[in-house]
C-alpha positions, 0 to 999 in steps of 0.5 A: 564263467558258466553259462546260465540257461535260466530265463532272465527273471529266474536268474535275477531272482536267483541272484537276489536269493543269493544276496538275501542268503548272504545278507541273512548269514551276515545278519545271523553272524552279527546277531551271534556277535551281538549276543556274544558281546552282551554275554561278555559285557555282562560277565565283565560287569559281574567280574568288575562288580565282584572286584569292586566289592572285594576292593571295597571290603579290603579298603574298609579293612585298611581304614580300620587298621589305619584308625587303630594305628592312629590310636596307637600312634597317639598313645605312643606320642603321649607316652613319649611326651610324658617320658620327655617331661619325666626326663626333664624332671629327673635332669633337675633331680628334684626329690618329689617323693620326699617332697610329697611325704613332707607335704603329707606329714604337715597336713592335719587329719581333717585334710584329705588329698584326692590329687597331688600333681606336678605340672610344668616341672616346677608347679605343684597342684593339690586337690582335696577336701577338709572338714576344717577351714582353720586346719586348711589355713594352717596347712597353707601357712606351712606351705607359704611361710614355714617351708622355703621350697614353696613359692606363690602358694595360692588357693585356686578353688574352695567350694562347700560340699553340702552332701558330706559337709566338707570343703573342696579345695585346690592349692597351687604353688611353685616348687623351688628347692633351696639347692638342687638335689636336696630339700631344705625343709625335709626335716620339718615335723608335723606340728 
């Protein structure tokens, strides 16, 4: 240990200065560490914010894709259900084309069909308009009495259209062919 020849006061002051110097260095080091930490935290915040924005935009894109896929899935389900219905209809081998031709052939010129549809395989609905209620009655009589393939003929809607002075109607009936694969009254002529 070296011998210090300085007076006691100066020795204490020198020790105090050394301690103060060490304290100042420690303070500066801590201050540098604090600034570095703040810089790192700020950089991390910027990095995380940028990643958050990227993830959020990617999430929006994925949501849009999922929505588009849901729409496609809904369309495919609807097509599948319609295909199943058609398969069931074709399995029964109903000649709907000939049936619709016969229905059209036995209506008067004053009757105009807007919709002819098959519902639940065995039910047919016809919507249209006519300028003559007697012609509509004759057509319904044909469906109800003269054709053995149609049962439960019902006029489900009849409204007067005052714009063109016609009657809007809706007819519903069941299609029950006499034998599978043939329609017994296909030879009926327009009368």
